[in-house]
Structure formats: C-alpha cells, structure tokens
Jmol script that loads the backbone (N, CA, C; Angstrom):
load data "model"
ATOM      1  N   MET A   1      -5.515 -95.936 123.309  1.00  0.00           N
ATOM      2  CA  MET A   1      -5.205 -95.615 122.018  1.00  0.00           C
ATOM      3  C   MET A   1      -3.834 -94.998 122.202  1.00  0.00           C
ATOM      4  N   VAL A   2      -3.708 -94.214 122.785  1.00  0.00           N
ATOM      5  CA  VAL A   2      -2.015 -93.942 123.136  1.00  0.00           C
ATOM      6  C   VAL A   2      -1.143 -95.312 123.200  1.00  0.00           C
ATOM      7  N   ALA A   3      -0.979 -96.446 123.837  1.00  0.00           N
ATOM      8  CA  ALA A   3      -0.756 -97.455 123.767  1.00  0.00           C
ATOM      9  C   ALA A   3      -0.176 -98.160 122.601  1.00  0.00           C
ATOM     10  N   LEU A   4      -1.343 -98.052 121.548  1.00  0.00           N
ATOM     11  CA  LEU A   4      -1.534 -98.901 120.021  1.00  0.00           C
ATOM     12  C   LEU A   4      -1.263 -97.466 119.230  1.00  0.00           C
ATOM     13  N   GLY A   5      -0.722 -96.051 119.197  1.00  0.00           N
ATOM     14  CA  GLY A   5      -0.371 -95.551 118.506  1.00  0.00           C
ATOM     15  C   GLY A   5      -1.549 -94.791 117.895  1.00  0.00           C
ATOM     16  N   TYR A   6      -2.548 -94.893 117.959  1.00  0.00           N
ATOM     17  CA  TYR A   6      -3.636 -93.829 116.769  1.00  0.00           C
ATOM     18  C   TYR A   6      -4.348 -93.308 117.592  1.00  0.00           C
ATOM     19  N   GLY A   7      -4.800 -92.113 116.695  1.00  0.00           N
ATOM     20  CA  GLY A   7      -5.773 -90.985 117.769  1.00  0.00           C
ATOM     21  C   GLY A   7      -7.045 -91.252 117.060  1.00  0.00           C
ATOM     22  N   TRP A   8      -7.913 -89.943 117.293  1.00  0.00           N
ATOM     23  CA  TRP A   8      -9.126 -89.607 116.562  1.00  0.00           C
ATOM     24  C   TRP A   8      -9.425 -89.805 115.488  1.00  0.00           C
ATOM     25  N   ARG A   9      -7.924 -88.895 114.547  1.00  0.00           N
ATOM     26  CA  ARG A   9      -8.292 -88.675 113.121  1.00  0.00           C
ATOM     27  C   ARG A   9      -8.358 -90.099 112.595  1.00  0.00           C
ATOM     28  N   ASP A  10      -7.397 -91.503 113.384  1.00  0.00           N
ATOM     29  CA  ASP A  10      -7.206 -92.667 112.828  1.00  0.00           C
ATOM     30  C   ASP A  10      -9.058 -93.510 112.782  1.00  0.00           C
ATOM     31  N   VAL A  11      -9.604 -93.184 114.002  1.00  0.00           N
ATOM     32  CA  VAL A  11     -10.729 -93.681 114.203  1.00  0.00           C
ATOM     33  C   VAL A  11     -11.600 -92.968 113.235  1.00  0.00           C
ATOM     34  N   GLU A  12     -11.756 -91.633 112.829  1.00  0.00           N
ATOM     35  CA  GLU A  12     -12.687 -91.086 112.187  1.00  0.00           C
ATOM     36  C   GLU A  12     -12.443 -91.758 110.548  1.00  0.00           C
ATOM     37  N   ALA A  13     -11.014 -92.174 110.045  1.00  0.00           N
ATOM     38  CA  ALA A  13     -10.783 -92.100 108.814  1.00  0.00           C
ATOM     39  C   ALA A  13     -11.371 -93.721 108.796  1.00  0.00           C
ATOM     40  N   ALA A  14     -11.276 -94.780 109.556  1.00  0.00           N
ATOM     41  CA  ALA A  14     -11.414 -96.004 109.883  1.00  0.00           C
ATOM     42  C   ALA A  14     -13.226 -96.528 109.830  1.00  0.00           C
ATOM     43  N   LEU A  15     -13.737 -95.345 110.101  1.00  0.00           N
ATOM     44  CA  LEU A  15     -15.200 -95.675 110.279  1.00  0.00           C
ATOM     45  C   LEU A  15     -15.777 -94.741 109.268  1.00  0.00           C
ATOM     46  N   GLY A  16     -15.215 -94.300 108.302  1.00  0.00           N
ATOM     47  CA  GLY A  16     -15.571 -93.518 107.140  1.00  0.00           C
ATOM     48  C   GLY A  16     -15.993 -91.956 107.458  1.00  0.00           C
ATOM     49  N   LEU A  17     -15.745 -91.264 108.557  1.00  0.00           N
ATOM     50  CA  LEU A  17     -16.210 -90.187 109.212  1.00  0.00           C
ATOM     51  C   LEU A  17     -15.467 -88.966 108.963  1.00  0.00           C
ATOM     52  N   PRO A  18     -16.093 -88.042 108.626  1.00  0.00           N
ATOM     53  CA  PRO A  18     -15.457 -86.759 108.439  1.00  0.00           C
ATOM     54  C   PRO A  18     -14.503 -86.365 109.351  1.00  0.00           C
ATOM     55  N   PRO A  19     -13.339 -85.673 108.987  1.00  0.00           N
ATOM     56  CA  PRO A  19     -12.212 -85.403 109.844  1.00  0.00           C
ATOM     57  C   PRO A  19     -13.096 -84.273 110.906  1.00  0.00           C
ATOM     58  N   GLY A  20     -12.875 -84.376 112.049  1.00  0.00           N
ATOM     59  CA  GLY A  20     -13.282 -83.713 113.138  1.00  0.00           C
ATOM     60  C   GLY A  20     -14.584 -84.082 113.817  1.00  0.00           C
ATOM     61  N   TYR A  21     -15.202 -85.142 112.959  1.00  0.00           N
ATOM     62  CA  TYR A  21     -16.183 -85.796 113.716  1.00  0.00           C
ATOM     63  C   TYR A  21     -16.452 -86.166 115.268  1.00  0.00           C
ATOM     64  N   THR A  22     -15.200 -86.363 115.882  1.00  0.00           N
ATOM     65  CA  THR A  22     -15.241 -86.901 116.792  1.00  0.00           C
ATOM     66  C   THR A  22     -15.003 -85.669 117.756  1.00  0.00           C
ATOM     67  N   GLU A  23     -14.620 -84.449 117.637  1.00  0.00           N
ATOM     68  CA  GLU A  23     -14.428 -83.207 118.296  1.00  0.00           C
ATOM     69  C   GLU A  23     -15.536 -82.480 118.882  1.00  0.00           C
ATOM     70  N   VAL A  24     -16.045 -82.887 119.799  1.00  0.00           N
ATOM     71  CA  VAL A  24     -17.494 -82.599 120.420  1.00  0.00           C
ATOM     72  C   VAL A  24     -17.280 -82.316 121.953  1.00  0.00           C
ATOM     73  N   GLY A  25     -17.115 -81.727 122.412  1.00  0.00           N
ATOM     74  CA  GLY A  25     -17.250 -80.802 123.914  1.00  0.00           C
ATOM     75  C   GLY A  25     -16.062 -81.853 124.288  1.00  0.00           C
ATOM     76  N   ASP A  26     -16.104 -81.674 125.951  1.00  0.00           N
ATOM     77  CA  ASP A  26     -15.435 -82.432 126.693  1.00  0.00           C
ATOM     78  C   ASP A  26     -15.996 -83.880 127.346  1.00  0.00           C
ATOM     79  N   ILE A  27     -15.954 -84.976 126.413  1.00  0.00           N
ATOM     80  CA  ILE A  27     -16.459 -86.292 126.432  1.00  0.00           C
ATOM     81  C   ILE A  27     -15.221 -86.750 126.801  1.00  0.00           C
ATOM     82  N   SER A  28     -15.168 -87.852 127.436  1.00  0.00           N
ATOM     83  CA  SER A  28     -14.162 -88.753 127.576  1.00  0.00           C
ATOM     84  C   SER A  28     -13.940 -89.771 126.350  1.00  0.00           C
ATOM     85  N   ALA A  29     -12.769 -90.335 126.185  1.00  0.00           N
ATOM     86  CA  ALA A  29     -12.478 -91.121 125.416  1.00  0.00           C
ATOM     87  C   ALA A  29     -13.020 -92.602 125.443  1.00  0.00           C
ATOM     88  N   ALA A  30     -13.353 -93.029 126.552  1.00  0.00           N
ATOM     89  CA  ALA A  30     -14.536 -94.145 126.551  1.00  0.00           C
ATOM     90  C   ALA A  30     -15.975 -93.683 126.126  1.00  0.00           C
ATOM     91  N   GLU A  31     -16.671 -92.627 126.152  1.00  0.00           N
ATOM     92  CA  GLU A  31     -17.819 -92.357 126.426  1.00  0.00           C
ATOM     93  C   GLU A  31     -17.807 -92.068 124.331  1.00  0.00           C
ATOM     94  N   LYS A  32     -16.932 -91.622 123.989  1.00  0.00           N
ATOM     95  CA  LYS A  32     -17.067 -91.100 122.427  1.00  0.00           C
ATOM     96  C   LYS A  32     -16.772 -92.672 121.995  1.00  0.00           C
ATOM     97  N   LEU A  33     -16.364 -93.403 122.457  1.00  0.00           N
ATOM     98  CA  LEU A  33     -15.663 -95.221 121.780  1.00  0.00           C
ATOM     99  C   LEU A  33     -17.145 -95.513 121.730  1.00  0.00           C
ATOM    100  N   ARG A  34     -17.761 -95.453 123.257  1.00  0.00           N
ATOM    101  CA  ARG A  34     -19.233 -96.160 123.362  1.00  0.00           C
ATOM    102  C   ARG A  34     -19.986 -95.571 122.415  1.00  0.00           C
ATOM    103  N   ILE A  35     -20.613 -94.415 122.139  1.00  0.00           N
ATOM    104  CA  ILE A  35     -21.423 -93.951 121.188  1.00  0.00           C
ATOM    105  C   ILE A  35     -20.815 -94.197 120.077  1.00  0.00           C
ATOM    106  N   LEU A  36     -19.618 -93.994 119.494  1.00  0.00           N
ATOM    107  CA  LEU A  36     -19.404 -94.580 118.144  1.00  0.00           C
ATOM    108  C   LEU A  36     -19.596 -96.154 117.736  1.00  0.00           C
ATOM    109  N   CYS A  37     -19.467 -96.913 118.937  1.00  0.00           N
ATOM    110  CA  CYS A  37     -20.053 -98.424 118.624  1.00  0.00           C
ATOM    111  C   CYS A  37     -21.612 -98.520 118.114  1.00  0.00           C
ATOM    112  N   ARG A  38     -22.196 -97.744 118.367  1.00  0.00           N
ATOM    113  CA  ARG A  38     -23.821 -97.634 117.680  1.00  0.00           C
ATOM    114  C   ARG A  38     -23.615 -97.298 116.437  1.00  0.00           C
ATOM    115  N   GLU A  39     -22.443 -96.789 115.716  1.00  0.00           N
ATOM    116  CA  GLU A  39     -22.451 -96.618 114.413  1.00  0.00           C
ATOM    117  C   GLU A  39     -21.930 -97.457 113.412  1.00  0.00           C
ATOM    118  N   VAL A  40     -21.474 -98.514 114.008  1.00  0.00           N
ATOM    119  CA  VAL A  40     -20.598 -99.523 113.335  1.00  0.00           C
ATOM    120  C   VAL A  40     -21.192-101.026 113.777  1.00  0.00           C
ATOM    121  N   GLU A  41     -21.272-101.693 112.393  1.00  0.00           N
ATOM    122  CA  GLU A  41     -21.736-103.439 112.592  1.00  0.00           C
ATOM    123  C   GLU A  41     -20.761-103.871 113.181  1.00  0.00           C
ATOM    124  N   PRO A  42     -20.742-104.683 114.254  1.00  0.00           N
ATOM    125  CA  PRO A  42     -19.713-105.454 114.880  1.00  0.00           C
ATOM    126  C   PRO A  42     -19.206-106.446 113.837  1.00  0.00           C
ATOM    127  N   LEU A  43     -18.337-106.988 114.397  1.00  0.00           N
ATOM    128  CA  LEU A  43     -17.624-108.077 113.353  1.00  0.00           C
ATOM    129  C   LEU A  43     -18.112-109.382 113.844  1.00  0.00           C
ATOM    130  N   ASP A  44     -18.420-110.210 112.970  1.00  0.00           N
ATOM    131  CA  ASP A  44     -18.921-111.882 113.662  1.00  0.00           C
ATOM    132  C   ASP A  44     -17.484-112.341 113.118  1.00  0.00           C
ATOM    133  N   ARG A  45     -16.520-112.666 113.638  1.00  0.00           N
ATOM    134  CA  ARG A  45     -15.359-113.227 113.615  1.00  0.00           C
ATOM    135  C   ARG A  45     -15.404-114.444 113.046  1.00  0.00           C
ATOM    136  N   GLU A  46     -16.159-115.141 113.855  1.00  0.00           N
ATOM    137  CA  GLU A  46     -16.457-116.928 113.225  1.00  0.00           C
ATOM    138  C   GLU A  46     -17.240-116.754 111.759  1.00  0.00           C
ATOM    139  N   SER A  47     -18.017-116.105 111.304  1.00  0.00           N
ATOM    140  CA  SER A  47     -18.140-116.097 109.931  1.00  0.00           C
ATOM    141  C   SER A  47     -17.142-115.450 108.869  1.00  0.00           C
ATOM    142  N   ILE A  48     -16.661-114.523 109.258  1.00  0.00           N
ATOM    143  CA  ILE A  48     -15.188-114.033 108.721  1.00  0.00           C
ATOM    144  C   ILE A  48     -14.423-115.199 108.377  1.00  0.00           C
ATOM    145  N   GLU A  49     -13.919-115.992 109.271  1.00  0.00           N
ATOM    146  CA  GLU A  49     -13.217-116.995 109.124  1.00  0.00           C
ATOM    147  C   GLU A  49     -13.650-118.234 108.034  1.00  0.00           C
ATOM    148  N   ARG A  50     -14.912-118.287 108.428  1.00  0.00           N
ATOM    149  CA  ARG A  50     -15.331-119.314 107.755  1.00  0.00           C
ATOM    150  C   ARG A  50     -15.301-119.310 106.331  1.00  0.00           C
ATOM    151  N   ILE A  51     -15.928-117.887 105.945  1.00  0.00           N
ATOM    152  CA  ILE A  51     -16.103-117.292 104.592  1.00  0.00           C
ATOM    153  C   ILE A  51     -14.688-117.237 104.083  1.00  0.00           C
ATOM    154  N   ALA A  52     -13.522-116.999 104.753  1.00  0.00           N
ATOM    155  CA  ALA A  52     -12.095-116.794 104.433  1.00  0.00           C
ATOM    156  C   ALA A  52     -11.795-118.387 104.028  1.00  0.00           C
ATOM    157  N   GLN A  53     -12.416-119.397 104.579  1.00  0.00           N
ATOM    158  CA  GLN A  53     -12.038-120.835 104.505  1.00  0.00           C
ATOM    159  C   GLN A  53     -12.734-121.040 103.075  1.00  0.00           C
ATOM    160  N   GLY A  54     -13.603-120.525 102.537  1.00  0.00           N
ATOM    161  CA  GLY A  54     -14.640-120.670 101.172  1.00  0.00           C
ATOM    162  C   GLY A  54     -15.953-121.574 102.004  1.00  0.00           C
ATOM    163  N   ASP A  55     -15.986-121.767 103.042  1.00  0.00           N
ATOM    164  CA  ASP A  55     -17.188-122.227 103.406  1.00  0.00           C
ATOM    165  C   ASP A  55     -18.617-121.139 103.278  1.00  0.00           C
ATOM    166  N   LEU A  56     -18.945-121.008 102.452  1.00  0.00           N
ATOM    167  CA  LEU A  56     -19.924-119.896 101.950  1.00  0.00           C
ATOM    168  C   LEU A  56     -21.541-120.637 102.075  1.00  0.00           C
ATOM    169  N   ARG A  57     -22.316-120.119 102.733  1.00  0.00           N
ATOM    170  CA  ARG A  57     -23.841-120.578 103.307  1.00  0.00           C
ATOM    171  C   ARG A  57     -24.742-119.435 102.776  1.00  0.00           C
ATOM    172  N   ALA A  58     -26.127-120.297 102.508  1.00  0.00           N
ATOM    173  CA  ALA A  58     -27.288-119.634 102.127  1.00  0.00           C
ATOM    174  C   ALA A  58     -28.570-120.030 102.996  1.00  0.00           C
ATOM    175  N   ASP A  59     -29.171-119.234 103.668  1.00  0.00           N
ATOM    176  CA  ASP A  59     -30.103-119.836 104.952  1.00  0.00           C
ATOM    177  C   ASP A  59     -29.486-121.034 105.841  1.00  0.00           C
ATOM    178  N   GLY A  60     -28.153-120.777 106.013  1.00  0.00           N
ATOM    179  CA  GLY A  60     -27.569-122.034 106.902  1.00  0.00           C
ATOM    180  C   GLY A  60     -27.134-123.260 106.223  1.00  0.00           C
ATOM    181  N   VAL A  61     -27.218-123.243 104.925  1.00  0.00           N
ATOM    182  CA  VAL A  61     -26.992-124.427 104.032  1.00  0.00           C
ATOM    183  C   VAL A  61     -25.711-124.196 103.189  1.00  0.00           C
ATOM    184  N   ARG A  62     -24.782-124.802 103.240  1.00  0.00           N
ATOM    185  CA  ARG A  62     -23.481-124.609 102.436  1.00  0.00           C
ATOM    186  C   ARG A  62     -23.430-124.477 100.918  1.00  0.00           C
ATOM    187  N   LEU A  63     -23.158-123.496 100.233  1.00  0.00           N
ATOM    188  CA  LEU A  63     -23.209-123.653  98.780  1.00  0.00           C
ATOM    189  C   LEU A  63     -22.375-124.548  98.210  1.00  0.00           C
ATOM    190  N   GLN A  64     -22.677-125.132  97.486  1.00  0.00           N
ATOM    191  CA  GLN A  64     -21.695-125.918  96.556  1.00  0.00           C
ATOM    192  C   GLN A  64     -21.578-125.576  95.301  1.00  0.00           C
ATOM    193  N   PHE A  65     -20.405-125.439  95.017  1.00  0.00           N
ATOM    194  CA  PHE A  65     -20.097-124.878  93.499  1.00  0.00           C
ATOM    195  C   PHE A  65     -19.426-125.722  92.846  1.00  0.00           C
ATOM    196  N   PRO A  66     -20.241-126.089  91.326  1.00  0.00           N
ATOM    197  CA  PRO A  66     -19.401-126.900  90.568  1.00  0.00           C
ATOM    198  C   PRO A  66     -18.142-126.911  90.083  1.00  0.00           C
ATOM    199  N   ASP A  67     -17.453-128.122  90.029  1.00  0.00           N
ATOM    200  CA  ASP A  67     -15.771-127.731  89.174  1.00  0.00           C
ATOM    201  C   ASP A  67     -16.058-127.618  88.308  1.00  0.00           C
ATOM    202  N   THR A  68     -15.430-126.222  87.602  1.00  0.00           N
ATOM    203  CA  THR A  68     -15.421-125.820  85.864  1.00  0.00           C
ATOM    204  C   THR A  68     -14.130-126.043  85.646  1.00  0.00           C
ATOM    205  N   SER A  69     -13.769-126.026  84.241  1.00  0.00           N
ATOM    206  CA  SER A  69     -12.582-125.989  83.553  1.00  0.00           C
ATOM    207  C   SER A  69     -11.978-124.756  83.455  1.00  0.00           C
ATOM    208  N   GLY A  70     -12.772-123.971  83.477  1.00  0.00           N
ATOM    209  CA  GLY A  70     -12.583-122.676  83.460  1.00  0.00           C
ATOM    210  C   GLY A  70     -12.564-122.132  81.907  1.00  0.00           C
ATOM    211  N   SER A  71     -13.057-122.605  81.296  1.00  0.00           N
ATOM    212  CA  SER A  71     -13.342-122.715  79.667  1.00  0.00           C
ATOM    213  C   SER A  71     -14.789-122.379  79.274  1.00  0.00           C
ATOM    214  N   ASP A  72     -15.720-121.594  80.043  1.00  0.00           N
ATOM    215  CA  ASP A  72     -17.111-121.574  79.877  1.00  0.00           C
ATOM    216  C   ASP A  72     -17.094-120.110  79.178  1.00  0.00           C
ATOM    217  N   LEU A  73     -18.315-119.675  78.971  1.00  0.00           N
ATOM    218  CA  LEU A  73     -18.469-118.060  78.106  1.00  0.00           C
ATOM    219  C   LEU A  73     -18.258-117.124  79.210  1.00  0.00           C
ATOM    220  N   VAL A  74     -18.308-117.258  80.717  1.00  0.00           N
ATOM    221  CA  VAL A  74     -18.159-116.429  81.516  1.00  0.00           C
ATOM    222  C   VAL A  74     -16.400-116.132  81.767  1.00  0.00           C
ATOM    223  N   ASP A  75     -16.068-117.346  81.884  1.00  0.00           N
ATOM    224  CA  ASP A  75     -14.416-117.246  81.978  1.00  0.00           C
ATOM    225  C   ASP A  75     -13.803-116.145  80.871  1.00  0.00           C
ATOM    226  N   ASP A  76     -14.176-116.692  79.394  1.00  0.00           N
ATOM    227  CA  ASP A  76     -13.711-115.960  78.429  1.00  0.00           C
ATOM    228  C   ASP A  76     -14.459-114.385  78.386  1.00  0.00           C
ATOM    229  N   ILE A  77     -15.788-114.001  79.316  1.00  0.00           N
ATOM    230  CA  ILE A  77     -15.702-112.886  79.237  1.00  0.00           C
ATOM    231  C   ILE A  77     -14.976-112.044  80.290  1.00  0.00           C
ATOM    232  N   ALA A  78     -14.833-112.750  81.062  1.00  0.00           N
ATOM    233  CA  ALA A  78     -13.986-112.055  82.329  1.00  0.00           C
ATOM    234  C   ALA A  78     -12.570-112.195  81.466  1.00  0.00           C
ATOM    235  N   ALA A  79     -11.968-112.636  80.959  1.00  0.00           N
ATOM    236  CA  ALA A  79     -10.949-112.837  80.532  1.00  0.00           C
ATOM    237  C   ALA A  79     -10.675-111.452  79.503  1.00  0.00           C
ATOM    238  N   MET A  80     -11.879-111.185  78.720  1.00  0.00           N
ATOM    239  CA  MET A  80     -12.035-110.010  77.893  1.00  0.00           C
ATOM    240  C   MET A  80     -11.889-108.705  78.589  1.00  0.00           C
ATOM    241  N   MET A  81     -12.085-108.592  79.653  1.00  0.00           N
ATOM    242  CA  MET A  81     -12.529-107.911  80.781  1.00  0.00           C
ATOM    243  C   MET A  81     -11.121-107.137  81.334  1.00  0.00           C
ATOM    244  N   MET A  82      -9.852-107.949  81.300  1.00  0.00           N
ATOM    245  CA  MET A  82      -8.753-107.489  82.024  1.00  0.00           C
ATOM    246  C   MET A  82      -8.092-106.326  81.283  1.00  0.00           C
ATOM    247  N   PRO A  83      -7.354-105.524  82.317  1.00  0.00           N
ATOM    248  CA  PRO A  83      -6.681-104.353  81.767  1.00  0.00           C
ATOM    249  C   PRO A  83      -5.672-104.773  80.583  1.00  0.00           C
ATOM    250  N   GLY A  84      -5.711-103.855  79.708  1.00  0.00           N
ATOM    251  CA  GLY A  84      -5.144-104.353  78.611  1.00  0.00           C
ATOM    252  C   GLY A  84      -5.253-104.360  77.389  1.00  0.00           C
ATOM    253  N   CYS A  85      -6.865-105.387  77.406  1.00  0.00           N
ATOM    254  CA  CYS A  85      -7.371-105.947  76.474  1.00  0.00           C
ATOM    255  C   CYS A  85      -8.304-104.965  75.783  1.00  0.00           C
ATOM    256  N   ALA A  86      -8.683-105.417  74.377  1.00  0.00           N
ATOM    257  CA  ALA A  86      -8.776-104.432  73.306  1.00  0.00           C
ATOM    258  C   ALA A  86     -10.409-104.001  73.761  1.00  0.00           C
ATOM    259  N   THR A  87     -10.983-104.658  74.342  1.00  0.00           N
ATOM    260  CA  THR A  87     -12.362-104.127  74.924  1.00  0.00           C
ATOM    261  C   THR A  87     -12.287-103.069  75.638  1.00  0.00           C
ATOM    262  N   GLY A  88     -11.358-102.787  76.314  1.00  0.00           N
ATOM    263  CA  GLY A  88     -11.210-101.737  77.360  1.00  0.00           C
ATOM    264  C   GLY A  88     -12.192-101.762  78.518  1.00  0.00           C
ATOM    265  N   GLY A  89     -12.212-103.447  78.950  1.00  0.00           N
ATOM    266  CA  GLY A  89     -13.026-103.285  79.920  1.00  0.00           C
ATOM    267  C   GLY A  89     -14.703-103.235  79.833  1.00  0.00           C
ATOM    268  N   GLN A  90     -15.119-102.870  78.446  1.00  0.00           N
ATOM    269  CA  GLN A  90     -16.788-102.558  78.448  1.00  0.00           C
ATOM    270  C   GLN A  90     -17.482-103.672  78.400  1.00  0.00           C
ATOM    271  N   PRO A  91     -17.915-104.219  79.198  1.00  0.00           N
ATOM    272  CA  PRO A  91     -19.097-105.497  79.420  1.00  0.00           C
ATOM    273  C   PRO A  91     -19.709-106.137  78.108  1.00  0.00           C
ATOM    274  N   ARG A  92     -20.541-104.734  77.157  1.00  0.00           N
ATOM    275  CA  ARG A  92     -20.750-105.164  75.978  1.00  0.00           C
ATOM    276  C   ARG A  92     -19.707-105.638  75.186  1.00  0.00           C
ATOM    277  N   ASP A  93     -18.720-105.064  74.969  1.00  0.00           N
ATOM    278  CA  ASP A  93     -17.598-105.693  74.209  1.00  0.00           C
ATOM    279  C   ASP A  93     -17.126-106.362  74.366  1.00  0.00           C
ATOM    280  N   ALA A  94     -16.928-106.982  75.556  1.00  0.00           N
ATOM    281  CA  ALA A  94     -16.534-108.140  76.339  1.00  0.00           C
ATOM    282  C   ALA A  94     -17.432-109.386  75.951  1.00  0.00           C
ATOM    283  N   PHE A  95     -18.735-109.387  75.805  1.00  0.00           N
ATOM    284  CA  PHE A  95     -19.292-110.482  75.661  1.00  0.00           C
ATOM    285  C   PHE A  95     -19.631-110.618  73.970  1.00  0.00           C
ATOM    286  N   LEU A  96     -19.569-109.537  73.608  1.00  0.00           N
ATOM    287  CA  LEU A  96     -19.621-109.963  72.001  1.00  0.00           C
ATOM    288  C   LEU A  96     -17.889-110.520  71.595  1.00  0.00           C
ATOM    289  N   GLY A  97     -17.224-109.862  72.546  1.00  0.00           N
ATOM    290  CA  GLY A  97     -15.618-110.550  71.933  1.00  0.00           C
ATOM    291  C   GLY A  97     -15.529-111.724  72.352  1.00  0.00           C
ATOM    292  N   ALA A  98     -16.172-112.589  73.396  1.00  0.00           N
ATOM    293  CA  ALA A  98     -16.255-113.343  73.694  1.00  0.00           C
ATOM    294  C   ALA A  98     -16.942-114.579  73.000  1.00  0.00           C
ATOM    295  N   ILE A  99     -18.251-114.020  72.511  1.00  0.00           N
ATOM    296  CA  ILE A  99     -18.797-114.811  71.363  1.00  0.00           C
ATOM    297  C   ILE A  99     -18.126-115.029  70.145  1.00  0.00           C
ATOM    298  N   LEU A 100     -17.578-113.845  69.596  1.00  0.00           N
ATOM    299  CA  LEU A 100     -16.634-113.909  68.665  1.00  0.00           C
ATOM    300  C   LEU A 100     -15.487-115.263  68.370  1.00  0.00           C
ATOM    301  N   LYS A 101     -14.930-114.550  69.652  1.00  0.00           N
ATOM    302  CA  LYS A 101     -13.688-115.721  69.783  1.00  0.00           C
ATOM    303  C   LYS A 101     -14.430-117.174  69.760  1.00  0.00           C
ATOM    304  N   ARG A 102     -15.585-117.743  70.400  1.00  0.00           N
ATOM    305  CA  ARG A 102     -16.327-118.888  70.147  1.00  0.00           C
ATOM    306  C   ARG A 102     -16.340-119.593  68.908  1.00  0.00           C
ATOM    307  N   ILE A 103     -17.157-118.191  68.065  1.00  0.00           N
ATOM    308  CA  ILE A 103     -17.159-118.709  66.882  1.00  0.00           C
ATOM    309  C   ILE A 103     -15.878-118.843  66.165  1.00  0.00           C
ATOM    310  N   ASN A 104     -14.968-118.203  66.057  1.00  0.00           N
ATOM    311  CA  ASN A 104     -13.786-118.417  65.326  1.00  0.00           C
ATOM    312  C   ASN A 104     -13.324-119.693  66.026  1.00  0.00           C
ATOM    313  N   ASP A 105     -13.004-120.202  67.083  1.00  0.00           N
ATOM    314  CA  ASP A 105     -12.551-121.264  67.567  1.00  0.00           C
ATOM    315  C   ASP A 105     -13.484-122.407  66.997  1.00  0.00           C
ATOM    316  N   ILE A 106     -14.470-122.677  66.575  1.00  0.00           N
ATOM    317  CA  ILE A 106     -15.337-123.620  66.033  1.00  0.00           C
ATOM    318  C   ILE A 106     -15.237-123.378  64.704  1.00  0.00           C
ATOM    319  N   GLU A 107     -15.123-122.620  63.883  1.00  0.00           N
ATOM    320  CA  GLU A 107     -14.641-122.629  62.629  1.00  0.00           C
ATOM    321  C   GLU A 107     -13.239-123.219  62.571  1.00  0.00           C
ATOM    322  N   SER A 108     -12.258-122.614  63.268  1.00  0.00           N
ATOM    323  CA  SER A 108     -10.874-123.229  63.040  1.00  0.00           C
ATOM    324  C   SER A 108     -10.478-124.886  63.153  1.00  0.00           C
ATOM    325  N   SER A 109     -11.839-125.196  63.925  1.00  0.00           N
ATOM    326  CA  SER A 109     -11.693-126.504  64.467  1.00  0.00           C
ATOM    327  C   SER A 109     -11.976-127.313  63.543  1.00  0.00           C
TER     328      SER A 109
END
end "model"
wireframe off; spacefill off
backbone 0.3
color backbone group
C-alpha cells in the first residue's frame, strides 16, 4: 500500500465503505485485506476483456445483434432524450415526440 501510494481511506472509498470502516483495533494490514476480500466480488478479467471487445454472451452463446441503419423508433426516442432537447429527457415526451416526428416525416414526403 505504501509503495503504491494509497491508504485505508482509499480502500474504503473504492469499496463503497464509510470512512473509518477499516479502523478496527490492532489488526494487520494483511488480515484487514483478507477480511475485506470476502466483501468484494472478484473480477473476472477474461470476461471483462471479452465484453469490452463486444463479445456478449447469454448462457454461453454469443449474442448476435442485427445491423441497423440508426433510423428506427428507438433511435428517434434516444435522440429526443438527449440533453438540450425540448422533451427535457422525459421518456413519455420523448416517445410522443418521436411518433410525431415520424408522422410529420410521412406527411411531408
């Protein structure tokens, strides 16, 4: 910990623990870390790297996502929910706005 430049407050913050959580008597750092390891789910580095590369799986089977043109209703709703849009990010308003946009696009073509 000293060599890496972090202390118990850093450990507590990283684990989402309240400040002072690790201040419990005269327990060695190694023992505190051993006990804290039971509170943290271990990282599965292989899975994290696989997911980061876009290889998503369900029940061991790779998920296939269809190619989209980026012009379906969900894309329109997402665009309506962007910061600065008139809907203010409200899902109902974004849905209705996307439907209205579609109607206007159909009527103008």
